[in-house]
C-alpha angles and dihedrals in degrees: 000000000000113000126206088232134013125183110189114191090322115188137178125198119178122228091260090058097257112142112226101173127016130194098336113183124182138147118198124194123214114284096015121143107218123185124201107209132180146105123298112289096021093122102255097123091042089055091049091050091051089055090050093047096244091114125045119240114239097193141359130032135281119203131186114195088345096307120118110241105179095114100026111115117242096253091057096050119097090238137102126200132210117198129209092248090045091228093228120173106248094205094054129080121242090260094053092045091053094046098044095095091052090050090053089051089056100243117164118260092249093052091045093052093048093051093044092050091052096050093043089054092047092054097038095245101127094105094056098038094118098044126101119245093244090066094055137084125251091256092052092049090050091054090049090054089050091049092050091050095047100041092074088059098233123192088225130026114206117204121191106198091309094174097048095101095052127095118250099262095045090044090057092048092050091048090060092047092047094054093047091047093049093051094046094050096040092219119151110247125201106191127189117203141150091204112098093199091058094048093046094046100043112031136082089207133010126215109206112203131192127179093345096311134101111248098180142347113202144133110273098257093047092047091051097045103031112036115186100205139033090248093056090045091056097038102046121064125331104302131169108223117200121186122217148123131279107257099177141283136288104195107297092348124095113218114221124194107217136172090262099045144288110320135170147212142148122288121247108187133355113319122197119225107264088000123150112263143168121235107212117201119183115226090237092058096057119098120203119214126182111241111273096017122111098326121118116217092238097044116141117253095010116154131174119238142161123226112240101174137014125181141149123225110187106310095338123093117208123201130182116198131182119218125216092262091056096257115143118225122200117208132182135176142143113298088248088070099041103032115205109266095012093107109027122187111281096027120134113237143168121233118207140169142183110260090225090064095052125077129216115205135170111274092231 
């Protein structure tokens, strides 16, 4: 099978010896939307720039449609890149900005105009085609950058935090447009972001990076519900992570001896007998029960806690509870689940969860 993009043990080491990316492996099929997600300095933008040809590759091989690209200059790669600041030419009209890449490629004026007209129509930019970028809104400039990247008909569109400069409401609207556009065009997107919500909402698969290495590559739901590593468990979502030791199995459930009792979840990965593990419980999986109500003494995954904070923001209720070992647990759910006033600060509660919704992973 020929992939749109293959990264085979890609690495980047700067001239001073500092490793930026180590042993990065990824195969991307045509039309996939891939997000690179991670904290600042984790290597996601460096990887994107290696794909584009703006950074040299220190080790490994990069292939696009089966052709090795390590030493191919950026202008000869079948890629196009959109930067966070959009990099529009202020002295050019929207039309000229969009058509600039075609001009560089040497297309005739007639062919350029036809392609520019089509992409302007696709992105709803016809009415502002003769304006200068400085006269336009952030959302309009973002669409122009997209049009300029797509008009050259790349195999792969590379996007380096393209929504970072937009306000929250506009950002959400552009997210929806971006996903619909990508699916309708069938172009492979590689999208760098530090915003979890963007990666989870837009992508087909997410690559989580940490300190230059890939921690996990998974579809959004799997990444959110079944983290593979302690870093992913802490970085994605609002999980409670409890450390302990494997104490055995009860059917599909792994029993974990923790400092606050015997708890359980489902294994993700190979777990050694009596090995150190982390039990990862998503905030959404935790049920809160007032002390003395509806909880049997021997119920599975039952832990004592005391509510420290309770507040409602819009339609979301936020609770903060402290466990017996001093650990603080953050919970959130629709107000229908945590009714205002049901769990006031200082109240004694029991937290519980279904073992199938919790994940047990190796501690290291």
